[in-house]
VOVO-534785 format. One record per residue (C-alpha): residue number from 1; residue in three letters; x, y, z. Coordinates in Angstrom, 1 decimal. Each point is the difference from the previous one (the first is absolute). Layout:
% residues N
+-----+-----+--------+--------+--------+
:   k :   r :      u :      v :      w :
+-----+-----+--------+--------+--------+
: NUM : ALA :      X :      Y :      Z :
...
+-----+-----+--------+--------+--------+
***
This chain:
% residues 334
+-----+-----+--------+--------+--------+
:   k :   r :      u :      v :      w :
+-----+-----+--------+--------+--------+
:   1 : MET :    0.0 :    0.0 :    0.0 :
:   2 : GLN :    1.5 :    3.3 :   -1.1 :
:   3 : LEU :   -1.2 :    3.1 :    1.9 :
:   4 : LYS :    0.4 :    3.5 :   -1.3 :
:   5 : THR :    2.3 :    2.4 :    1.9 :
:   6 : SER :   -1.9 :    3.1 :   -0.9 :
:   7 : PRO :   -0.8 :    2.1 :    3.1 :
:   8 : CYS :   -3.7 :    0.1 :   -1.1 :
:   9 : ALA :   -0.5 :   -3.6 :   -1.1 :
:  10 : TRP :   -0.6 :   -1.7 :    3.4 :
:  11 : HIS :   -3.7 :   -0.5 :   -0.7 :
:  12 : GLU :    0.8 :   -1.6 :   -3.4 :
:  13 : ASN :    2.4 :   -2.4 :    1.7 :
:  14 : ILE :   -2.7 :   -1.1 :    2.5 :
:  15 : ARG :   -2.3 :   -0.6 :   -2.9 :
:  16 : VAL :    2.6 :   -2.2 :   -1.7 :
:  17 : VAL :    0.4 :   -2.0 :    3.3 :
:  18 : LEU :   -3.7 :   -0.5 :    0.3 :
:  19 : CYS :   -0.5 :   -1.0 :   -3.6 :
:  20 : ARG :    2.9 :   -2.4 :   -0.1 :
:  21 : ARG :   -1.1 :   -1.5 :    3.3 :
:  22 : ALA :   -3.6 :   -0.5 :   -1.2 :
:  23 : GLY :    1.2 :   -1.4 :   -3.4 :
:  24 : ARG :    2.2 :   -2.5 :    1.8 :
:  25 : ASP :   -2.5 :   -1.2 :    2.6 :
:  26 : GLY :   -3.1 :    0.1 :   -2.2 :
:  27 : ILE :   -3.4 :    0.0 :    1.6 :
:  28 : SER :   -0.5 :   -2.3 :    2.9 :
:  29 : SER :   -3.3 :   -1.3 :    1.4 :
:  30 : ASN :    1.5 :   -0.4 :    3.4 :
:  31 : PRO :   -1.2 :    3.0 :    2.1 :
:  32 : ILE :    2.7 :   -0.6 :    2.7 :
:  33 : TYR :    2.7 :   -0.1 :   -2.6 :
:  34 : ASP :   -1.4 :    3.1 :   -1.7 :
:  35 : GLN :    0.1 :    1.9 :    3.3 :
:  36 : TRP :    3.6 :   -0.9 :    0.6 :
:  37 : SER :    0.9 :    0.7 :   -3.6 :
:  38 : ASN :   -1.6 :    3.4 :    0.0 :
:  39 : ALA :    1.7 :    0.8 :    3.3 :
:  40 : TYR :    3.3 :   -1.0 :   -1.5 :
:  41 : ILE :   -0.6 :    2.2 :   -3.0 :
:  42 : LEU :   -1.0 :    2.9 :    2.2 :
:  43 : CYS :    3.2 :   -0.4 :    2.1 :
:  44 : ARG :    2.1 :   -0.1 :   -3.1 :
:  45 : ALA :   -1.8 :    3.2 :   -1.3 :
:  46 : ILE :    0.6 :    1.8 :    3.3 :
:  47 : TYR :    3.7 :   -1.1 :   -0.1 :
:  48 : PHE :    0.6 :    1.3 :   -3.5 :
:  49 : GLU :   -1.9 :    3.2 :    0.6 :
:  50 : THR :    2.1 :    0.7 :    3.1 :
:  51 : ALA :    3.2 :   -0.9 :   -1.6 :
:  52 : LEU :   -0.6 :    2.0 :   -3.1 :
:  53 : ASN :   -1.2 :    3.0 :    2.0 :
:  54 : VAL :    3.4 :   -0.1 :    1.7 :
:  55 : GLN :    1.6 :   -0.3 :   -3.5 :
:  56 : ARG :   -2.1 :    2.9 :   -1.2 :
:  57 : LYS :    1.7 :    2.2 :    2.7 :
:  58 : TYR :    3.3 :   -1.5 :   -0.9 :
:  59 : PHE :   -0.4 :    1.1 :   -3.6 :
:  60 : VAL :   -1.4 :    3.4 :    0.7 :
:  61 : ASN :    1.5 :    2.9 :   -2.0 :
:  62 : THR :    2.2 :   -2.4 :   -2.1 :
:  63 : ILE :   -2.0 :    0.2 :   -3.2 :
:  64 : ILE :    2.3 :    1.9 :   -2.3 :
:  65 : ASN :   -0.6 :    0.3 :   -3.8 :
:  66 : ASN :   -2.9 :   -2.5 :    0.3 :
:  67 : HIS :    2.3 :   -2.7 :    1.5 :
:  68 : THR :    0.0 :   -1.3 :    3.6 :
:  69 : TYR :    3.5 :   -0.4 :    1.5 :
:  70 : SER :    0.7 :   -2.1 :    3.1 :
:  71 : LYS :    1.7 :    2.0 :    2.7 :
:  72 : ARG :    2.7 :   -1.7 :    2.0 :
:  73 : LEU :    0.0 :    0.9 :    3.7 :
:  74 : PHE :    3.7 :   -0.8 :    0.5 :
:  75 : PHE :    3.0 :    0.8 :   -2.1 :
:  76 : PRO :    3.0 :   -1.9 :    1.3 :
:  77 : PHE :    2.7 :    1.7 :   -2.2 :
:  78 : ILE :   -1.4 :    3.5 :    0.8 :
:  79 : HIS :    0.0 :   -0.8 :    3.8 :
:  80 : LEU :    3.6 :   -1.2 :   -0.3 :
:  81 : LEU :    0.9 :    3.4 :   -1.5 :
:  82 : ARG :   -1.9 :    1.7 :    2.8 :
:  83 : GLY :    2.3 :   -1.7 :    2.4 :
:  84 : ILE :    3.2 :    0.7 :   -1.9 :
:  85 : ALA :   -0.6 :    3.7 :   -0.7 :
:  86 : PRO :    0.1 :    1.2 :    3.7 :
:  87 : LEU :    3.1 :   -2.1 :    0.7 :
:  88 : PHE :    1.9 :    2.1 :   -2.6 :
:  89 : VAL :   -1.3 :    3.2 :    1.4 :
:  90 : MET :    0.7 :   -1.0 :    3.7 :
:  91 : TRP :    3.5 :   -1.1 :   -1.0 :
:  92 : ALA :    0.8 :    3.3 :   -1.7 :
:  93 : HIS :   -1.4 :    2.1 :    2.8 :
:  94 : LEU :    1.5 :   -1.9 :    2.9 :
:  95 : ALA :    3.2 :   -1.3 :   -1.4 :
:  96 : PHE :    1.0 :    3.1 :   -2.1 :
:  97 : PHE :   -1.9 :    3.1 :    0.7 :
:  98 : PHE :   -0.1 :   -0.3 :    3.7 :
:  99 : ALA :    3.6 :   -1.2 :    0.1 :
: 100 : ILE :    1.2 :    3.0 :   -2.1 :
: 101 : ASP :   -2.0 :    2.4 :    2.1 :
: 102 : ARG :    1.5 :   -1.4 :    3.2 :
: 103 : GLN :    3.4 :   -0.5 :   -1.6 :
: 104 : ILE :    0.0 :   -3.8 :    0.6 :
: 105 : ASN :    2.1 :   -2.3 :   -2.1 :
: 106 : TRP :   -0.5 :   -3.8 :   -0.2 :
: 107 : ALA :    1.0 :   -2.8 :   -2.3 :
: 108 : GLY :   -3.5 :   -0.8 :   -1.2 :
: 109 : THR :   -0.4 :    3.2 :   -2.0 :
: 110 : TRP :    3.4 :   -0.6 :   -1.7 :
: 111 : TYR :   -0.8 :   -3.5 :   -1.1 :
: 112 : TRP :   -3.5 :    1.0 :   -1.2 :
: 113 : ASP :    1.4 :    2.9 :   -2.0 :
: 114 : LYS :    2.8 :   -2.0 :   -1.5 :
: 115 : PHE :   -1.8 :   -3.2 :   -0.9 :
: 116 : VAL :   -3.7 :    1.1 :   -0.5 :
: 117 : ALA :   -0.7 :    3.7 :   -0.3 :
: 118 : GLY :    3.1 :    0.8 :   -2.0 :
: 119 : PRO :   -0.2 :   -2.7 :   -2.7 :
: 120 : LEU :   -3.8 :    0.4 :   -0.3 :
: 121 : HIS :    0.2 :    3.8 :    0.0 :
: 122 : LEU :   -2.6 :    0.2 :    2.8 :
: 123 : TYR :   -0.8 :    3.6 :    0.8 :
: 124 : GLN :    0.0 :    0.9 :    3.7 :
: 125 : ASN :    1.3 :   -3.5 :    0.7 :
: 126 : GLY :   -3.3 :   -1.7 :   -1.0 :
: 127 : GLY :   -2.4 :    2.2 :    1.9 :
: 128 : HIS :   -1.1 :    1.7 :   -3.2 :
: 129 : LEU :   -0.6 :   -3.4 :   -1.6 :
: 130 : GLY :   -2.2 :   -1.0 :    3.0 :
: 131 : VAL :   -2.2 :    3.0 :   -0.4 :
: 132 : ILE :   -0.4 :   -0.6 :   -3.8 :
: 133 : ILE :   -1.0 :   -3.6 :    0.8 :
: 134 : PHE :   -2.5 :    1.3 :    2.5 :
: 135 : PHE :   -1.5 :    2.4 :   -2.5 :
: 136 : PHE :   -0.3 :   -2.8 :   -2.6 :
: 137 : VAL :   -1.7 :   -2.3 :    2.5 :
: 138 : SER :   -2.3 :    2.8 :    1.1 :
: 139 : GLY :   -1.1 :    0.7 :   -3.5 :
: 140 : TYR :   -0.8 :   -3.7 :   -0.5 :
: 141 : ILE :   -2.0 :   -0.4 :    3.3 :
: 142 : ILE :   -1.8 :    3.4 :   -0.3 :
: 143 : THR :   -1.2 :   -1.0 :   -3.5 :
: 144 : HIS :   -1.3 :   -3.3 :    1.4 :
: 145 : THR :   -2.0 :    1.7 :    2.8 :
: 146 : SER :   -1.3 :    2.9 :   -2.2 :
: 147 : LEU :   -1.7 :   -2.4 :   -2.3 :
: 148 : LYS :   -2.3 :   -1.3 :    2.8 :
: 149 : GLU :   -0.6 :    3.1 :    2.1 :
: 150 : SER :   -2.2 :    3.0 :   -0.6 :
: 151 : ARG :    1.5 :    3.4 :   -0.2 :
: 152 : THR :   -1.1 :    0.9 :    3.5 :
: 153 : GLU :    1.2 :   -3.3 :    1.5 :
: 154 : PHE :    3.3 :    0.3 :   -1.8 :
: 155 : ALA :    0.6 :    3.6 :    1.3 :
: 156 : VAL :   -1.0 :   -0.8 :    3.6 :
: 157 : LYS :    2.2 :   -3.2 :    0.2 :
: 158 : ARG :    3.0 :    1.8 :   -1.4 :
: 159 : PHE :   -0.4 :    2.8 :    2.5 :
: 160 : LEU :   -0.3 :   -2.4 :    2.9 :
: 161 : ARG :    3.0 :   -1.9 :   -1.1 :
: 162 : ILE :    2.3 :    3.1 :   -0.1 :
: 163 : PHE :   -1.0 :    2.8 :    2.2 :
: 164 : PRO :   -0.7 :   -1.7 :    3.4 :
: 165 : VAL :    3.4 :   -1.7 :   -0.2 :
: 166 : LEU :    1.6 :    3.3 :   -1.2 :
: 167 : ALA :   -1.5 :    1.8 :    3.0 :
: 168 : THR :    1.3 :   -2.6 :    2.4 :
: 169 : SER :    3.5 :    0.2 :   -1.5 :
: 170 : LEU :    0.1 :    3.7 :    0.3 :
: 171 : VAL :   -1.1 :   -0.1 :    3.6 :
: 172 : ALA :    2.8 :   -2.6 :    0.7 :
: 173 : VAL :    2.6 :    2.3 :   -1.7 :
: 174 : TYR :   -1.2 :    3.0 :    2.0 :
: 175 : VAL :    0.4 :   -2.0 :    3.2 :
: 176 : ALA :    3.3 :   -1.5 :   -1.0 :
: 177 : ARG :    1.3 :    3.5 :   -1.0 :
: 178 : TYR :   -1.0 :    1.4 :    3.4 :
: 179 : ILE :    1.7 :   -2.9 :    1.8 :
: 180 : VAL :    3.2 :    0.2 :   -2.0 :
: 181 : GLY :    0.2 :    3.8 :    0.4 :
: 182 : HIS :   -0.7 :   -0.2 :    3.8 :
: 183 : LEU :    2.7 :   -2.6 :    0.5 :
: 184 : GLY :    2.5 :    2.1 :   -2.0 :
: 185 : MET :    0.6 :   -2.7 :   -2.6 :
: 186 : GLY :    0.1 :    2.4 :   -3.0 :
: 187 : GLU :   -2.5 :    0.2 :   -2.9 :
: 188 : LEU :   -2.2 :   -2.9 :   -0.9 :
: 189 : THR :    1.0 :   -1.6 :   -3.2 :
: 190 : GLY :   -2.4 :    0.4 :   -2.9 :
: 191 : THR :   -1.9 :    3.1 :    1.1 :
: 192 : LYS :    0.5 :    3.7 :   -0.4 :
: 193 : ALA :   -3.1 :    1.2 :    1.8 :
: 194 : THR :    0.3 :    3.2 :    2.1 :
: 195 : SER :   -3.5 :    0.3 :    1.4 :
: 196 : TRP :   -3.3 :   -1.7 :    0.5 :
: 197 : ARG :   -1.4 :    1.8 :   -3.1 :
: 198 : ASP :    2.5 :   -2.0 :   -2.1 :
: 199 : PHE :   -1.7 :   -3.2 :    1.3 :
: 200 : ILE :   -3.4 :    1.3 :   -0.9 :
: 201 : GLY :    1.1 :    0.7 :   -3.5 :
: 202 : ALA :    1.8 :   -3.3 :   -0.3 :
: 203 : PHE :   -3.4 :   -1.8 :    0.6 :
: 204 : PHE :   -1.1 :    1.5 :   -3.3 :
: 205 : LEU :    3.5 :   -0.7 :   -1.5 :
: 206 : LEU :    0.5 :    3.8 :   -0.5 :
: 207 : ASP :    3.5 :   -0.4 :    1.2 :
: 208 : MET :    0.8 :   -2.0 :   -3.1 :
: 209 : ILE :   -2.2 :    1.9 :   -2.5 :
: 210 : MET :    0.9 :    3.5 :    1.1 :
: 211 : GLN :    3.6 :   -0.7 :    1.0 :
: 212 : LYS :   -0.6 :    1.0 :    3.6 :
: 213 : PRO :    2.1 :   -1.4 :    2.8 :
: 214 : GLN :   -0.4 :   -3.8 :   -0.5 :
: 215 : VAL :   -1.3 :   -1.8 :    3.1 :
: 216 : LEU :    0.2 :   -3.6 :   -1.1 :
: 217 : ILE :    2.1 :   -0.2 :   -3.1 :
: 218 : VAL :   -1.0 :   -3.6 :   -0.9 :
: 219 : THR :   -3.6 :    1.1 :   -0.7 :
: 220 : TRP :    1.0 :    1.4 :   -3.3 :
: 221 : SER :   -1.2 :   -3.2 :   -1.7 :
: 222 : LEU :   -3.5 :    0.7 :    1.3 :
: 223 : VAL :   -0.2 :    3.0 :   -2.3 :
: 224 : THR :    0.6 :   -2.3 :   -3.0 :
: 225 : GLU :   -2.5 :   -2.5 :    1.3 :
: 226 : LEU :   -2.7 :    2.6 :    0.5 :
: 227 : LEU :    0.5 :    1.3 :   -3.5 :
: 228 : TYR :   -0.6 :   -3.4 :   -1.4 :
: 229 : TYR :   -3.0 :   -0.5 :    2.3 :
: 230 : GLY :   -1.4 :    3.2 :   -1.5 :
: 231 : LEU :    0.5 :   -1.2 :   -3.6 :
: 232 : THR :   -1.6 :   -3.4 :    0.9 :
: 233 : LEU :   -2.9 :    1.7 :    1.7 :
: 234 : ILE :   -0.7 :    2.3 :   -3.0 :
: 235 : LEU :    0.1 :   -2.9 :   -2.5 :
: 236 : ILE :   -1.5 :   -2.7 :    2.1 :
: 237 : ARG :   -3.2 :   -0.3 :   -2.0 :
: 238 : MET :    1.8 :    0.2 :   -3.4 :
: 239 : SER :    2.4 :   -2.7 :    1.2 :
: 240 : ARG :   -2.8 :   -2.5 :    0.1 :
: 241 : ILE :   -1.4 :    0.9 :   -3.4 :
: 242 : ASN :    3.2 :    0.5 :   -1.9 :
: 243 : PRO :    3.1 :   -0.6 :    2.0 :
: 244 : GLU :    2.4 :    0.6 :   -2.9 :
: 245 : ARG :   -1.4 :    3.4 :   -0.7 :
: 246 : ALA :   -0.1 :    0.8 :    3.7 :
: 247 : THR :    3.7 :   -0.9 :    0.3 :
: 248 : TYR :    1.0 :    2.2 :   -2.9 :
: 249 : LEU :   -2.1 :    2.9 :    1.4 :
: 250 : MET :    1.7 :   -0.6 :    3.4 :
: 251 : ILE :    3.4 :    0.4 :   -1.8 :
: 252 : ALA :   -1.2 :    3.2 :   -1.7 :
: 253 : ILE :   -1.1 :    1.6 :    3.2 :
: 254 : TRP :    3.2 :   -1.0 :    1.8 :
: 255 : LEU :    2.1 :    1.5 :   -2.9 :
: 256 : SER :   -2.0 :    3.2 :    0.1 :
: 257 : ALA :    0.5 :    0.3 :    3.7 :
: 258 : GLU :    3.7 :   -0.6 :   -0.4 :
: 259 : LEU :    0.2 :    2.9 :   -2.5 :
: 260 : ILE :   -2.0 :    2.3 :    2.3 :
: 261 : PHE :    2.2 :   -0.8 :    3.0 :
: 262 : ALA :    3.2 :    0.5 :   -2.0 :
: 263 : GLY :   -1.1 :    3.5 :   -1.1 :
: 264 : TYR :   -1.6 :    1.3 :    3.2 :
: 265 : GLY :    2.4 :    1.1 :    2.7 :
: 266 : PRO :   -1.9 :   -0.6 :    3.3 :
: 267 : TRP :   -1.0 :   -3.5 :   -1.1 :
: 268 : GLY :    3.3 :   -0.8 :   -1.6 :
: 269 : ALA :    0.9 :   -2.5 :    2.7 :
: 270 : MET :   -3.1 :   -2.1 :   -0.9 :
: 271 : ARG :    1.8 :   -1.3 :   -3.1 :
: 272 : ASN :    2.5 :   -1.8 :    2.2 :
: 273 : PHE :   -2.9 :   -2.1 :    1.4 :
: 274 : SER :   -2.3 :   -0.2 :   -3.0 :
: 275 : LEU :    2.8 :   -1.4 :   -2.2 :
: 276 : TYR :   -0.4 :   -3.3 :    1.8 :
: 277 : VAL :   -3.7 :   -0.3 :   -0.9 :
: 278 : SER :    1.3 :   -1.7 :   -3.1 :
: 279 : PHE :    0.9 :   -3.1 :    2.0 :
: 280 : LEU :   -3.5 :   -0.3 :    1.4 :
: 281 : ILE :   -1.4 :    0.3 :   -3.5 :
: 282 : ALA :    2.3 :   -2.7 :   -1.1 :
: 283 : GLY :   -1.2 :   -2.2 :    2.9 :
: 284 : ARG :   -3.6 :    0.7 :   -1.1 :
: 285 : ALA :    0.9 :   -1.1 :   -3.6 :
: 286 : ILE :    1.6 :   -3.2 :    1.3 :
: 287 : TYR :   -3.1 :   -0.8 :    2.0 :
: 288 : LEU :   -2.3 :    0.5 :   -3.0 :
: 289 : ALA :    2.1 :   -2.4 :   -2.1 :
: 290 : ASP :    0.6 :   -2.5 :    2.8 :
: 291 : ASN :   -3.7 :   -0.3 :    0.6 :
: 292 : GLU :   -0.8 :   -0.2 :   -3.8 :
: 293 : ILE :   -2.0 :    3.3 :    0.1 :
: 294 : LEU :    2.4 :    1.3 :   -2.7 :
: 295 : SER :    2.1 :   -2.1 :   -2.3 :
: 296 : TRP :    3.8 :    0.3 :    0.3 :
: 297 : LYS :   -0.1 :    1.4 :   -3.5 :
: 298 : LYS :   -1.9 :    3.0 :    1.3 :
: 299 : THR :    1.9 :    0.1 :    3.2 :
: 300 : LEU :    3.6 :    0.2 :   -1.3 :
: 301 : PRO :   -0.5 :    3.4 :   -1.8 :
: 302 : ILE :   -1.4 :    1.4 :    3.3 :
: 303 : LEU :    3.1 :   -1.2 :    1.8 :
: 304 : LEU :    2.3 :    1.3 :   -2.7 :
: 305 : LEU :   -1.6 :    3.4 :   -0.1 :
: 306 : THR :    0.0 :    0.3 :    3.8 :
: 307 : GLY :    3.7 :   -0.9 :    0.1 :
: 308 : ILE :    1.0 :    2.4 :   -2.7 :
: 309 : LEU :   -1.9 :    2.9 :    1.6 :
: 310 : PHE :    1.6 :   -0.8 :    3.4 :
: 311 : ILE :    3.5 :    0.1 :   -1.5 :
: 312 : LEU :   -0.7 :    3.3 :   -1.8 :
: 313 : LEU :   -1.6 :    1.7 :    2.9 :
: 314 : HIS :    2.6 :   -1.2 :    2.5 :
: 315 : SER :    2.8 :    1.1 :   -2.2 :
: 316 : TYR :   -1.6 :    3.5 :   -0.3 :
: 317 : ALA :   -0.7 :    0.3 :    3.8 :
: 318 : ILE :    3.4 :   -1.4 :    1.1 :
: 319 : PRO :    2.4 :    0.0 :   -3.0 :
: 320 : GLY :    2.6 :   -2.7 :   -0.2 :
: 321 : LEU :   -1.1 :   -1.9 :    3.2 :
: 322 : LEU :   -1.4 :   -3.1 :   -1.8 :
: 323 : LEU :    3.3 :   -0.7 :   -1.7 :
: 324 : GLN :    2.2 :    1.0 :    2.9 :
: 325 : ALA :    2.2 :   -2.8 :    1.5 :
: 326 : PRO :   -0.8 :   -0.7 :    3.7 :
: 327 : GLY :    2.4 :    1.8 :    2.3 :
: 328 : GLU :   -0.1 :    0.6 :    3.7 :
: 329 : PRO :   -3.4 :   -0.7 :    1.5 :
: 330 : LEU :   -2.1 :    3.2 :    0.4 :
: 331 : ALA :   -1.3 :    0.9 :    3.5 :
: 332 : SER :   -3.5 :    1.1 :   -0.5 :
: 333 : TYR :   -0.1 :    1.4 :    3.6 :
: 334 : ALA :    2.8 :    2.5 :   -0.5 :
+-----+-----+--------+--------+--------+
***
């Protein structure tokens, strides 16, 4: 017996079960048998109705271009990357940036630079690579969630995932800064805040956007994330109707914003964050191809265009950096 997987076909599947059951058993003159047979058929009908109602929820918002795509709930390779990315970032910040800031030398950094970061030309000793992997994974996962959430649901969930944790982090930094200053241990690494007003502005990421005293420097990546969230929110409906067109429109909006940021003084710093939206778009394209929403034939031009635009925009914003050989690790807390 083959059942349809359409989210609206549960009633038809029940009819198939009933007809096939009736055709197999025929008509019996035994009233006791008929009662048990009808009860069996009814139980089977309830079972398939319940199961396919669950399936109907499972397939909600996955009908794209008149095709229904199954949505995996777990992506092993993506989750592996989610575990690897923060390791690179933590290694770079703790082993290099913190060590440089505190003028600490140890053999681990020398071996890593000589045998890993140097030969592979890893910028910032792998920390930059970790952030790029994180952006790629985020683009993949956010595309997955946006195809099954309403615009309001998507916006609320993204807000709750970022800002409560950001507020908690800022409070922790404020308390740690007070303790370090009270104990005479010097300045707290990673913050340049001078007053409580800086912390208020940092909650809205104004310290990054407006180049004010940076409270928690590592939050710069949140600006990139929020820019991509905004693009996804704007195009969330089109992404379900025509994901290819929505992706190209996303690239066009991103490119326009880059040109605006590059030519407008007060917002010039934004291009340092918006540049990396390209990696989230690449993650989106990989998701669409990996889940057969778009073919690889349509996905590869998107990836190629995104990569070329990143190289051109990055070379304009920071000339020569992409081809620069890795040298001494840069201390982002200086």
